[in-house]
PQR file of N, CA, C, O and H, with PARSE charges and radii, in Angstrom:
ATOM      1  N   UNK A   1     -22.350   6.986  17.326 -0.4000 1.5000
ATOM      2  CA  UNK A   1     -21.288   6.228  17.925 -0.0000 2.0000
ATOM      3  C   UNK A   1     -21.499   6.201  19.428  0.5500 1.7000
ATOM      4  O   UNK A   1     -21.864   7.208  20.034 -0.5500 1.4000
ATOM      5  N   UNK A   2     -21.270   5.061  20.012 -0.4000 1.5000
ATOM      6  CA  UNK A   2     -21.451   4.916  21.448 -0.0000 2.0000
ATOM      7  C   UNK A   2     -20.310   5.603  22.179  0.5500 1.7000
ATOM      8  O   UNK A   2     -19.141   5.406  21.847 -0.5500 1.4000
ATOM      9  H   UNK A   2     -20.973   4.242  19.519  0.4000 1.0000
ATOM     10  N   UNK A   3     -20.651   6.405  23.168 -0.4000 1.5000
ATOM     11  CA  UNK A   3     -19.650   7.130  23.949 -0.0000 2.0000
ATOM     12  C   UNK A   3     -19.016   6.197  24.976  0.5500 1.7000
ATOM     13  O   UNK A   3     -19.673   5.315  25.529 -0.5500 1.4000
ATOM     14  H   UNK A   3     -21.601   6.565  23.438  0.4000 1.0000
ATOM     15  N   UNK A   4     -17.741   6.411  25.213 -0.4000 1.5000
ATOM     16  CA  UNK A   4     -17.012   5.667  26.235 -0.0000 2.0000
ATOM     17  C   UNK A   4     -16.450   6.659  27.236  0.5500 1.7000
ATOM     18  O   UNK A   4     -16.094   7.783  26.883 -0.5500 1.4000
ATOM     19  H   UNK A   4     -17.208   7.128  24.764  0.4000 1.0000
ATOM     20  N   UNK A   5     -16.373   6.235  28.482 -0.4000 1.5000
ATOM     21  CA  UNK A   5     -15.816   7.093  29.523 -0.0000 2.0000
ATOM     22  C   UNK A   5     -14.309   7.173  29.371  0.5500 1.7000
ATOM     23  O   UNK A   5     -13.641   6.217  28.976 -0.5500 1.4000
ATOM     24  H   UNK A   5     -16.662   5.321  28.769  0.4000 1.0000
ATOM     25  N   UNK A   6     -13.802   8.350  29.700 -0.4000 1.5000
ATOM     26  CA  UNK A   6     -12.364   8.588  29.661 -0.0000 2.0000
ATOM     27  C   UNK A   6     -12.038   9.598  30.743  0.5500 1.7000
ATOM     28  O   UNK A   6     -12.856  10.457  31.071 -0.5500 1.4000
ATOM     29  H   UNK A   6     -14.344   9.127  30.021  0.4000 1.0000
ATOM     30  N   UNK A   7     -10.854   9.492  31.289 -0.4000 1.5000
ATOM     31  CA  UNK A   7     -10.428  10.445  32.311 -0.0000 2.0000
ATOM     32  C   UNK A   7      -9.157  11.133  31.844  0.5500 1.7000
ATOM     33  O   UNK A   7      -8.279  10.511  31.244 -0.5500 1.4000
ATOM     34  H   UNK A   7     -10.189   8.794  31.022  0.4000 1.0000
ATOM     35  N   UNK A   8      -9.073  12.417  32.129 -0.4000 1.5000
ATOM     36  CA  UNK A   8      -7.881  13.176  31.799 -0.0000 2.0000
ATOM     37  C   UNK A   8      -7.756  14.324  32.782  0.5500 1.7000
ATOM     38  O   UNK A   8      -8.682  14.604  33.544 -0.5500 1.4000
ATOM     39  H   UNK A   8      -9.785  12.922  32.616  0.4000 1.0000
ATOM     40  N   UNK A   9      -6.632  14.973  32.763 -0.4000 1.5000
ATOM     41  CA  UNK A   9      -6.449  16.138  33.619 -0.0000 2.0000
ATOM     42  C   UNK A   9      -6.440  17.373  32.739  0.5500 1.7000
ATOM     43  O   UNK A   9      -5.945  17.357  31.612 -0.5500 1.4000
ATOM     44  H   UNK A   9      -5.880  14.746  32.144  0.4000 1.0000
ATOM     45  N   UNK A  10      -7.007  18.454  33.290 -0.4000 1.5000
ATOM     46  CA  UNK A  10      -7.098  19.694  32.544 -0.0000 2.0000
ATOM     47  C   UNK A  10      -6.785  20.856  33.484  0.5500 1.7000
ATOM     48  O   UNK A  10      -7.112  20.811  34.670 -0.5500 1.4000
ATOM     49  H   UNK A  10      -7.409  18.467  34.206  0.4000 1.0000
ATOM     50  N   UNK A  11      -6.165  21.871  32.957 -0.4000 1.5000
ATOM     51  CA  UNK A  11      -5.848  23.072  33.716 -0.0000 2.0000
ATOM     52  C   UNK A  11      -7.124  23.621  34.356  0.5500 1.7000
ATOM     53  O   UNK A  11      -8.183  23.645  33.729 -0.5500 1.4000
ATOM     54  H   UNK A  11      -5.899  21.907  31.993  0.4000 1.0000
ATOM     55  N   UNK A  12      -7.012  24.059  35.602 -0.4000 1.5000
ATOM     56  CA  UNK A  12      -8.181  24.533  36.350 -0.0000 2.0000
ATOM     57  C   UNK A  12      -8.900  25.693  35.656  0.5500 1.7000
ATOM     58  O   UNK A  12     -10.130  25.724  35.613 -0.5500 1.4000
ATOM     59  H   UNK A  12      -6.152  24.040  36.111  0.4000 1.0000
ATOM     60  N   UNK A  13      -8.145  26.632  35.120 -0.4000 1.5000
ATOM     61  CA  UNK A  13      -8.744  27.777  34.430 -0.0000 2.0000
ATOM     62  C   UNK A  13      -9.468  27.328  33.168  0.5500 1.7000
ATOM     63  O   UNK A  13     -10.571  27.792  32.878 -0.5500 1.4000
ATOM     64  H   UNK A  13      -7.146  26.606  35.154  0.4000 1.0000
ATOM     65  N   UNK A  14      -8.846  26.424  32.421 -0.4000 1.5000
ATOM     66  CA  UNK A  14      -9.471  25.911  31.204 -0.0000 2.0000
ATOM     67  C   UNK A  14     -10.763  25.169  31.547  0.5500 1.7000
ATOM     68  O   UNK A  14     -11.753  25.279  30.824 -0.5500 1.4000
ATOM     69  H   UNK A  14      -7.951  26.047  32.656  0.4000 1.0000
ATOM     70  N   UNK A  15     -10.755  24.420  32.640 -0.4000 1.5000
ATOM     71  CA  UNK A  15     -11.955  23.691  33.050 -0.0000 2.0000
ATOM     72  C   UNK A  15     -13.077  24.659  33.427  0.5500 1.7000
ATOM     73  O   UNK A  15     -14.239  24.426  33.093 -0.5500 1.4000
ATOM     74  H   UNK A  15      -9.951  24.330  33.227  0.4000 1.0000
ATOM     75  N   UNK A  16     -12.736  25.724  34.110 -0.4000 1.5000
ATOM     76  CA  UNK A  16     -13.753  26.732  34.461 -0.0000 2.0000
ATOM     77  C   UNK A  16     -14.341  27.348  33.193  0.5500 1.7000
ATOM     78  O   UNK A  16     -15.554  27.530  33.091 -0.5500 1.4000
ATOM     79  H   UNK A  16     -11.792  25.913  34.381  0.4000 1.0000
ATOM     80  N   UNK A  17     -13.481  27.665  32.236 -0.4000 1.5000
ATOM     81  CA  UNK A  17     -13.959  28.233  30.972 -0.0000 2.0000
ATOM     82  C   UNK A  17     -14.822  27.229  30.213  0.5500 1.7000
ATOM     83  O   UNK A  17     -15.835  27.596  29.617 -0.5500 1.4000
ATOM     84  H   UNK A  17     -12.496  27.517  32.319  0.4000 1.0000
ATOM     85  N   UNK A  18     -14.418  25.973  30.239 -0.4000 1.5000
ATOM     86  CA  UNK A  18     -15.185  24.912  29.580 -0.0000 2.0000
ATOM     87  C   UNK A  18     -16.568  24.787  30.204  0.5500 1.7000
ATOM     88  O   UNK A  18     -17.572  24.723  29.496 -0.5500 1.4000
ATOM     89  H   UNK A  18     -13.595  25.675  30.723  0.4000 1.0000
ATOM     90  N   UNK A  19     -16.616  24.754  31.512 -0.4000 1.5000
ATOM     91  CA  UNK A  19     -17.915  24.659  32.213 -0.0000 2.0000
ATOM     92  C   UNK A  19     -18.807  25.853  31.871  0.5500 1.7000
ATOM     93  O   UNK A  19     -19.997  25.699  31.596 -0.5500 1.4000
ATOM     94  H   UNK A  19     -15.800  24.806  32.088  0.4000 1.0000
ATOM     95  N   UNK A  20     -18.211  27.037  31.895 -0.4000 1.5000
ATOM     96  CA  UNK A  20     -18.964  28.253  31.602 -0.0000 2.0000
ATOM     97  C   UNK A  20     -19.503  28.231  30.170  0.5500 1.7000
ATOM     98  O   UNK A  20     -20.667  28.549  29.930 -0.5500 1.4000
ATOM     99  H   UNK A  20     -17.244  27.162  32.120  0.4000 1.0000
ATOM    100  N   UNK A  21     -18.640  27.850  29.223 -0.4000 1.5000
ATOM    101  CA  UNK A  21     -19.065  27.787  27.821 -0.0000 2.0000
ATOM    102  C   UNK A  21     -20.184  26.768  27.632  0.5500 1.7000
ATOM    103  O   UNK A  21     -21.199  27.058  26.998 -0.5500 1.4000
ATOM    104  H   UNK A  21     -17.693  27.591  29.418  0.4000 1.0000
ATOM    105  N   UNK A  22     -19.991  25.579  28.184 -0.4000 1.5000
ATOM    106  CA  UNK A  22     -21.001  24.521  28.031 -0.0000 2.0000
ATOM    107  C   UNK A  22     -22.346  24.978  28.592  0.5500 1.7000
ATOM    108  O   UNK A  22     -23.390  24.757  27.979 -0.5500 1.4000
ATOM    109  H   UNK A  22     -19.167  25.343  28.698  0.4000 1.0000
ATOM    110  N   UNK A  23     -22.315  25.611  29.749 -0.4000 1.5000
ATOM    111  CA  UNK A  23     -23.561  26.086  30.374 -0.0000 2.0000
ATOM    112  C   UNK A  23     -24.228  27.140  29.505  0.5500 1.7000
ATOM    113  O   UNK A  23     -25.435  27.080  29.271 -0.5500 1.4000
ATOM    114  H   UNK A  23     -21.467  25.791  30.247  0.4000 1.0000
ATOM    115  N   UNK A  24     -23.442  28.114  29.020 -0.4000 1.5000
ATOM    116  CA  UNK A  24     -24.032  29.195  28.216 -0.0000 2.0000
ATOM    117  C   UNK A  24     -24.548  28.690  26.870  0.5500 1.7000
ATOM    118  O   UNK A  24     -25.467  29.274  26.296 -0.5500 1.4000
ATOM    119  H   UNK A  24     -22.461  28.162  29.210  0.4000 1.0000
ATOM    120  N   UNK A  25     -23.959  27.613  26.373 -0.4000 1.5000
ATOM    121  CA  UNK A  25     -24.388  27.046  25.095 -0.0000 2.0000
ATOM    122  C   UNK A  25     -25.489  26.003  25.274  0.5500 1.7000
ATOM    123  O   UNK A  25     -26.020  25.479  24.295 -0.5500 1.4000
ATOM    124  H   UNK A  25     -23.212  27.139  26.839  0.4000 1.0000
ATOM    125  N   UNK A  26     -25.827  25.704  26.528 -0.4000 1.5000
ATOM    126  CA  UNK A  26     -26.858  24.702  26.788 -0.0000 2.0000
ATOM    127  C   UNK A  26     -26.412  23.302  26.397  0.5500 1.7000
ATOM    128  O   UNK A  26     -27.221  22.491  25.944 -0.5500 1.4000
ATOM    129  H   UNK A  26     -25.396  26.130  27.323  0.4000 1.0000
ATOM    130  N   UNK A  27     -25.139  23.020  26.569 -0.4000 1.5000
ATOM    131  CA  UNK A  27     -24.572  21.732  26.174 -0.0000 2.0000
ATOM    132  C   UNK A  27     -23.879  21.092  27.364  0.5500 1.7000
ATOM    133  O   UNK A  27     -23.575  21.750  28.359 -0.5500 1.4000
ATOM    134  H   UNK A  27     -24.482  23.678  26.937  0.4000 1.0000
ATOM    135  N   UNK A  28     -23.639  19.808  27.240 -0.4000 1.5000
ATOM    136  CA  UNK A  28     -22.876  19.119  28.276 -0.0000 2.0000
ATOM    137  C   UNK A  28     -21.388  19.330  28.025  0.5500 1.7000
ATOM    138  O   UNK A  28     -20.960  19.576  26.898 -0.5500 1.4000
ATOM    139  H   UNK A  28     -23.887  19.273  26.432  0.4000 1.0000
ATOM    140  N   UNK A  29     -20.619  19.228  29.087 -0.4000 1.5000
ATOM    141  CA  UNK A  29     -19.165  19.323  28.955 -0.0000 2.0000
ATOM    142  C   UNK A  29     -18.678  18.215  28.017  0.5500 1.7000
ATOM    143  O   UNK A  29     -17.800  18.437  27.182 -0.5500 1.4000
ATOM    144  H   UNK A  29     -20.966  19.027  30.003  0.4000 1.0000
ATOM    145  N   UNK A  30     -19.243  17.053  28.161 -0.4000 1.5000
ATOM    146  CA  UNK A  30     -18.849  15.914  27.328 -0.0000 2.0000
ATOM    147  C   UNK A  30     -19.041  16.195  25.845  0.5500 1.7000
ATOM    148  O   UNK A  30     -18.180  15.857  25.032 -0.5500 1.4000
ATOM    149  H   UNK A  30     -19.956  16.873  28.839  0.4000 1.0000
ATOM    150  N   UNK A  31     -20.163  16.808  25.486 -0.4000 1.5000
ATOM    151  CA  UNK A  31     -20.409  17.074  24.061 -0.0000 2.0000
ATOM    152  C   UNK A  31     -19.447  18.134  23.520  0.5500 1.7000
ATOM    153  O   UNK A  31     -19.008  18.051  22.373 -0.5500 1.4000
ATOM    154  H   UNK A  31     -20.862  17.082  26.145  0.4000 1.0000
ATOM    155  N   UNK A  32     -19.121  19.131  24.349 -0.4000 1.5000
ATOM    156  CA  UNK A  32     -18.180  20.170  23.926 -0.0000 2.0000
ATOM    157  C   UNK A  32     -16.780  19.569  23.743  0.5500 1.7000
ATOM    158  O   UNK A  32     -16.104  19.848  22.753 -0.5500 1.4000
ATOM    159  H   UNK A  32     -19.477  19.198  25.281  0.4000 1.0000
ATOM    160  N   UNK A  33     -16.357  18.752  24.696 -0.4000 1.5000
ATOM    161  CA  UNK A  33     -15.029  18.126  24.617 -0.0000 2.0000
ATOM    162  C   UNK A  33     -14.959  17.183  23.420  0.5500 1.7000
ATOM    163  O   UNK A  33     -13.969  17.187  22.687 -0.5500 1.4000
ATOM    164  H   UNK A  33     -16.906  18.526  25.500  0.4000 1.0000
ATOM    165  N   UNK A  34     -15.990  16.383  23.216 -0.4000 1.5000
ATOM    166  CA  UNK A  34     -16.001  15.458  22.076 -0.0000 2.0000
ATOM    167  C   UNK A  34     -15.891  16.205  20.756  0.5500 1.7000
ATOM    168  O   UNK A  34     -15.122  15.814  19.878 -0.5500 1.4000
ATOM    169  H   UNK A  34     -16.794  16.380  23.811  0.4000 1.0000
ATOM    170  N   UNK A  35     -16.661  17.281  20.613 -0.4000 1.5000
ATOM    171  CA  UNK A  35     -16.605  18.077  19.387 -0.0000 2.0000
ATOM    172  C   UNK A  35     -15.231  18.709  19.202  0.5500 1.7000
ATOM    173  O   UNK A  35     -14.693  18.722  18.095 -0.5500 1.4000
ATOM    174  H   UNK A  35     -17.286  17.599  21.326  0.4000 1.0000
ATOM    175  N   UNK A  36     -14.664  19.230  20.284 -0.4000 1.5000
ATOM    176  CA  UNK A  36     -13.346  19.861  20.210 -0.0000 2.0000
ATOM    177  C   UNK A  36     -12.275  18.854  19.782  0.5500 1.7000
ATOM    178  O   UNK A  36     -11.407  19.181  18.974 -0.5500 1.4000
ATOM    179  H   UNK A  36     -15.101  19.219  21.184  0.4000 1.0000
ATOM    180  N   UNK A  37     -12.332  17.659  20.309 -0.4000 1.5000
ATOM    181  CA  UNK A  37     -11.362  16.632  19.939 -0.0000 2.0000
ATOM    182  C   UNK A  37     -11.515  16.246  18.476  0.5500 1.7000
ATOM    183  O   UNK A  37     -10.523  16.116  17.760 -0.5500 1.4000
ATOM    184  H   UNK A  37     -13.037  17.393  20.966  0.4000 1.0000
ATOM    185  N   UNK A  38     -12.756  16.061  18.028 -0.4000 1.5000
ATOM    186  CA  UNK A  38     -12.996  15.711  16.620 -0.0000 2.0000
ATOM    187  C   UNK A  38     -12.461  16.797  15.691  0.5500 1.7000
ATOM    188  O   UNK A  38     -11.813  16.490  14.691 -0.5500 1.4000
ATOM    189  H   UNK A  38     -13.562  16.166  18.611  0.4000 1.0000
ATOM    190  N   UNK A  39     -12.727  18.065  16.013 -0.4000 1.5000
ATOM    191  CA  UNK A  39     -12.252  19.173  15.185 -0.0000 2.0000
ATOM    192  C   UNK A  39     -10.731  19.242  15.175  0.5500 1.7000
ATOM    193  O   UNK A  39     -10.121  19.466  14.129 -0.5500 1.4000
ATOM    194  H   UNK A  39     -13.254  18.315  16.825  0.4000 1.0000
ATOM    195  N   UNK A  40     -10.122  19.049  16.335 -0.4000 1.5000
ATOM    196  CA  UNK A  40      -8.661  19.072  16.421 -0.0000 2.0000
ATOM    197  C   UNK A  40      -8.053  17.978  15.546  0.5500 1.7000
ATOM    198  O   UNK A  40      -7.103  18.225  14.804 -0.5500 1.4000
ATOM    199  H   UNK A  40     -10.617  18.867  17.185  0.4000 1.0000
ATOM    200  N   UNK A  41      -8.598  16.788  15.637 -0.4000 1.5000
ATOM    201  CA  UNK A  41      -8.059  15.673  14.847 -0.0000 2.0000
ATOM    202  C   UNK A  41      -8.238  15.890  13.350  0.5500 1.7000
ATOM    203  O   UNK A  41      -7.364  15.520  12.566 -0.5500 1.4000
ATOM    204  H   UNK A  41      -9.370  16.587  16.240  0.4000 1.0000
ATOM    205  N   UNK A  42      -9.351  16.479  12.944 -0.4000 1.5000
ATOM    206  CA  UNK A  42      -9.549  16.794  11.517 -0.0000 2.0000
ATOM    207  C   UNK A  42      -8.473  17.749  11.037  0.5500 1.7000
ATOM    208  O   UNK A  42      -7.867  17.536   9.986 -0.5500 1.4000
ATOM    209  H   UNK A  42     -10.061  16.779  13.581  0.4000 1.0000
ATOM    210  N   UNK A  43      -8.234  18.810  11.811 -0.4000 1.5000
ATOM    211  CA  UNK A  43      -7.212  19.792  11.424 -0.0000 2.0000
ATOM    212  C   UNK A  43      -5.820  19.176  11.441  0.5500 1.7000
ATOM    213  O   UNK A  43      -5.010  19.448  10.555 -0.5500 1.4000
ATOM    214  H   UNK A  43      -8.725  18.983  12.664  0.4000 1.0000
ATOM    215  N   UNK A  44      -5.536  18.352  12.439 -0.4000 1.5000
ATOM    216  CA  UNK A  44      -4.208  17.748  12.550 -0.0000 2.0000
ATOM    217  C   UNK A  44      -3.921  16.840  11.363  0.5500 1.7000
ATOM    218  O   UNK A  44      -2.774  16.733  10.926 -0.5500 1.4000
ATOM    219  H   UNK A  44      -6.194  18.130  13.159  0.4000 1.0000
ATOM    220  N   UNK A  45      -4.939  16.192  10.843 -0.4000 1.5000
ATOM    221  CA  UNK A  45      -4.751  15.302   9.687 -0.0000 2.0000
ATOM    222  C   UNK A  45      -4.579  16.078   8.394  0.5500 1.7000
ATOM    223  O   UNK A  45      -3.888  15.614   7.486 -0.5500 1.4000
ATOM    224  H   UNK A  45      -5.870  16.278  11.197  0.4000 1.0000
ATOM    225  N   UNK A  46      -5.186  17.237   8.294 -0.4000 1.5000
ATOM    226  CA  UNK A  46      -5.114  18.052   7.078 -0.0000 2.0000
ATOM    227  C   UNK A  46      -3.798  18.800   7.000  0.5500 1.7000
ATOM    228  O   UNK A  46      -3.275  18.999   5.904 -0.5500 1.4000
ATOM    229  H   UNK A  46      -5.747  17.613   9.032  0.4000 1.0000
ATOM    230  N   UNK A  47      -3.259  19.211   8.104 -0.4000 1.5000
ATOM    231  CA  UNK A  47      -2.056  20.040   8.114 -0.0000 2.0000
ATOM    232  C   UNK A  47      -0.896  19.448   7.312  0.5500 1.7000
ATOM    233  O   UNK A  47      -0.322  20.161   6.489 -0.5500 1.4000
ATOM    234  H   UNK A  47      -3.685  19.049   8.994  0.4000 1.0000
ATOM    235  N   UNK A  48      -0.525  18.186   7.509 -0.4000 1.5000
ATOM    236  CA  UNK A  48       0.612  17.666   6.720 -0.0000 2.0000
ATOM    237  C   UNK A  48       0.338  17.717   5.216  0.5500 1.7000
ATOM    238  O   UNK A  48       1.231  18.057   4.440 -0.5500 1.4000
ATOM    239  H   UNK A  48      -0.991  17.607   8.177  0.4000 1.0000
ATOM    240  N   UNK A  49      -0.863  17.390   4.805 -0.4000 1.5000
ATOM    241  CA  UNK A  49      -1.205  17.432   3.379 -0.0000 2.0000
ATOM    242  C   UNK A  49      -1.145  18.871   2.871  0.5500 1.7000
ATOM    243  O   UNK A  49      -0.657  19.123   1.769 -0.5500 1.4000
ATOM    244  H   UNK A  49      -1.589  17.114   5.436  0.4000 1.0000
ATOM    245  N   UNK A  50      -1.635  19.808   3.668 -0.4000 1.5000
ATOM    246  CA  UNK A  50      -1.600  21.214   3.276 -0.0000 2.0000
ATOM    247  C   UNK A  50      -0.158  21.705   3.180  0.5500 1.7000
ATOM    248  O   UNK A  50       0.218  22.370   2.214 -0.5500 1.4000
ATOM    249  H   UNK A  50      -2.031  19.603   4.563  0.4000 1.0000
ATOM    250  N   UNK A  51       0.648  21.370   4.194 -0.4000 1.5000
ATOM    251  CA  UNK A  51       2.047  21.796   4.175 -0.0000 2.0000
ATOM    252  C   UNK A  51       2.779  21.255   2.963  0.5500 1.7000
ATOM    253  O   UNK A  51       3.545  21.976   2.323 -0.5500 1.4000
ATOM    254  H   UNK A  51       0.343  20.830   4.978  0.4000 1.0000
ATOM    255  N   UNK A  52       2.550  19.995   2.645 -0.4000 1.5000
ATOM    256  CA  UNK A  52       3.197  19.398   1.478 -0.0000 2.0000
ATOM    257  C   UNK A  52       2.768  20.100   0.199  0.5500 1.7000
ATOM    258  O   UNK A  52       3.599  20.390  -0.662 -0.5500 1.4000
ATOM    259  H   UNK A  52       1.928  19.409   3.165  0.4000 1.0000
ATOM    260  N   UNK A  53       1.489  20.370   0.072 -0.4000 1.5000
ATOM    261  CA  UNK A  53       0.982  21.046  -1.120 -0.0000 2.0000
ATOM    262  C   UNK A  53       1.541  22.470  -1.199  0.5500 1.7000
ATOM    263  O   UNK A  53       1.909  22.932  -2.279 -0.5500 1.4000
ATOM    264  H   UNK A  53       0.814  20.134   0.772  0.4000 1.0000
ATOM    265  N   UNK A  54       1.605  23.165  -0.060 -0.4000 1.5000
ATOM    266  CA  UNK A  54       2.131  24.521  -0.039 -0.0000 2.0000
ATOM    267  C   UNK A  54       3.607  24.530  -0.415  0.5500 1.7000
ATOM    268  O   UNK A  54       4.036  25.382  -1.192 -0.5500 1.4000
ATOM    269  H   UNK A  54       1.306  22.789   0.817  0.4000 1.0000
ATOM    270  N   UNK A  55       4.378  23.614   0.114 -0.4000 1.5000
ATOM    271  CA  UNK A  55       5.803  23.537  -0.225 -0.0000 2.0000
ATOM    272  C   UNK A  55       6.006  23.303  -1.709  0.5500 1.7000
ATOM    273  O   UNK A  55       6.850  23.935  -2.344 -0.5500 1.4000
ATOM    274  H   UNK A  55       4.029  22.921   0.745  0.4000 1.0000
ATOM    275  N   UNK A  56       5.229  22.399  -2.243 -0.4000 1.5000
ATOM    276  CA  UNK A  56       5.331  22.089  -3.673 -0.0000 2.0000
ATOM    277  C   UNK A  56       4.960  23.303  -4.521  0.5500 1.7000
ATOM    278  O   UNK A  56       5.621  23.592  -5.519 -0.5500 1.4000
ATOM    279  H   UNK A  56       4.543  21.886  -1.728  0.4000 1.0000
ATOM    280  N   UNK A  57       3.916  24.004  -4.130 -0.4000 1.5000
ATOM    281  CA  UNK A  57       3.476  25.192  -4.861 -0.0000 2.0000
ATOM    282  C   UNK A  57       4.532  26.295  -4.797  0.5500 1.7000
ATOM    283  O   UNK A  57       4.831  26.934  -5.806 -0.5500 1.4000
ATOM    284  H   UNK A  57       3.379  23.769  -3.320  0.4000 1.0000
ATOM    285  N   UNK A  58       5.091  26.514  -3.611 -0.4000 1.5000
ATOM    286  CA  UNK A  58       6.131  27.530  -3.469 -0.0000 2.0000
ATOM    287  C   UNK A  58       7.362  27.169  -4.293  0.5500 1.7000
ATOM    288  O   UNK A  58       7.973  28.030  -4.926 -0.5500 1.4000
ATOM    289  H   UNK A  58       4.848  25.994  -2.791  0.4000 1.0000
ATOM    290  N   UNK A  59       7.712  25.911  -4.279 -0.4000 1.5000
ATOM    291  CA  UNK A  59       8.857  25.448  -5.062 -0.0000 2.0000
ATOM    292  C   UNK A  59       8.606  25.641  -6.553  0.5500 1.7000
ATOM    293  O   UNK A  59       9.470  26.139  -7.274 -0.5500 1.4000
ATOM    294  H   UNK A  59       7.216  25.212  -3.765  0.4000 1.0000
ATOM    295  N   UNK A  60       7.432  25.251  -7.007 -0.4000 1.5000
ATOM    296  CA  UNK A  60       7.080  25.357  -8.429 -0.0000 2.0000
ATOM    297  C   UNK A  60       7.006  26.807  -8.903  0.5500 1.7000
ATOM    298  O   UNK A  60       7.245  27.088 -10.077 -0.5500 1.4000
ATOM    299  H   UNK A  60       6.729  24.847  -6.421  0.4000 1.0000
ATOM    300  N   UNK A  61       6.682  27.716  -8.009 -0.4000 1.5000
ATOM    301  CA  UNK A  61       6.475  29.113  -8.384 -0.0000 2.0000
ATOM    302  C   UNK A  61       7.508  30.060  -7.788  0.5500 1.7000
ATOM    303  O   UNK A  61       7.251  31.258  -7.667 -0.5500 1.4000
ATOM    304  H   UNK A  61       6.488  27.488  -7.055  0.4000 1.0000
ATOM    305  N   UNK A  62       8.658  29.544  -7.419 -0.4000 1.5000
ATOM    306  CA  UNK A  62       9.685  30.351  -6.761 -0.0000 2.0000
ATOM    307  C   UNK A  62      10.101  31.558  -7.598  0.5500 1.7000
ATOM    308  O   UNK A  62      10.208  32.665  -7.069 -0.5500 1.4000
ATOM    309  H   UNK A  62       8.867  28.571  -7.517  0.4000 1.0000
ATOM    310  N   UNK A  63      10.332  31.367  -8.865 -0.4000 1.5000
ATOM    311  CA  UNK A  63      10.773  32.470  -9.728 -0.0000 2.0000
ATOM    312  C   UNK A  63       9.702  33.548  -9.828  0.5500 1.7000
ATOM    313  O   UNK A  63      10.003  34.736  -9.722 -0.5500 1.4000
ATOM    314  H   UNK A  63      10.246  30.469  -9.295  0.4000 1.0000
ATOM    315  N   UNK A  64       8.473  33.144 -10.028 -0.4000 1.5000
ATOM    316  CA  UNK A  64       7.369  34.096 -10.107 -0.0000 2.0000
ATOM    317  C   UNK A  64       7.236  34.877  -8.803  0.5500 1.7000
ATOM    318  O   UNK A  64       7.033  36.091  -8.827 -0.5500 1.4000
ATOM    319  H   UNK A  64       8.229  32.178 -10.115  0.4000 1.0000
ATOM    320  N   UNK A  65       7.346  34.199  -7.677 -0.4000 1.5000
ATOM    321  CA  UNK A  65       7.241  34.860  -6.373 -0.0000 2.0000
ATOM    322  C   UNK A  65       8.363  35.867  -6.177  0.5500 1.7000
ATOM    323  O   UNK A  65       8.134  36.935  -5.610 -0.5500 1.4000
ATOM    324  H   UNK A  65       7.511  33.213  -7.657  0.4000 1.0000
ATOM    325  N   UNK A  66       9.567  35.552  -6.631 -0.4000 1.5000
ATOM    326  CA  UNK A  66      10.684  36.488  -6.539 -0.0000 2.0000
ATOM    327  C   UNK A  66      10.384  37.750  -7.338  0.5500 1.7000
ATOM    328  O   UNK A  66      10.621  38.864  -6.869 -0.5500 1.4000
ATOM    329  H   UNK A  66       9.752  34.684  -7.092  0.4000 1.0000
ATOM    330  N   UNK A  67       9.857  37.567  -8.555 -0.4000 1.5000
ATOM    331  CA  UNK A  67       9.527  38.721  -9.384 -0.0000 2.0000
ATOM    332  C   UNK A  67       8.417  39.561  -8.774  0.5500 1.7000
ATOM    333  O   UNK A  67       8.470  40.789  -8.823 -0.5500 1.4000
ATOM    334  H   UNK A  67       9.664  36.663  -8.935  0.4000 1.0000
ATOM    335  N   UNK A  68       7.432  38.920  -8.211 -0.4000 1.5000
ATOM    336  CA  UNK A  68       6.321  39.650  -7.583 -0.0000 2.0000
ATOM    337  C   UNK A  68       6.775  40.412  -6.341  0.5500 1.7000
ATOM    338  O   UNK A  68       6.215  41.458  -6.013 -0.5500 1.4000
ATOM    339  H   UNK A  68       7.390  37.922  -8.172  0.4000 1.0000
ATOM    340  N   UNK A  69       7.778  39.893  -5.657 -0.4000 1.5000
ATOM    341  CA  UNK A  69       8.248  40.536  -4.436 -0.0000 2.0000
ATOM    342  C   UNK A  69       9.017  41.832  -4.732  0.5500 1.7000
ATOM    343  O   UNK A  69       9.173  42.673  -3.846 -0.5500 1.4000
ATOM    344  H   UNK A  69       8.233  39.044  -5.923  0.4000 1.0000
ATOM    345  N   UNK A  70       9.493  41.993  -5.958 -0.4000 1.5000
ATOM    346  CA  UNK A  70      10.284  43.199  -6.301 -0.0000 2.0000
ATOM    347  C   UNK A  70       9.426  44.420  -6.457  0.5500 1.7000
ATOM    348  O   UNK A  70       9.939  45.503  -6.743 -0.5500 1.4000
ATOM    349  H   UNK A  70       9.366  41.310  -6.677  0.4000 1.0000
TER
END
């Protein structure tokens, strides 16, 4: 995918840590930020589905969970 320029503001301490990490990993800041954003979005999309499934499972097994808790 073709990269596009983007500007944002970031906390100074976080930026220092980002620069340090990118340097130690032999990567560009851009590649680290791009990967971090992709990973965040993957998790953010999964969370609602996971929460819904967990709620349904807890609801379906409420009696069993009560017995196990005793």
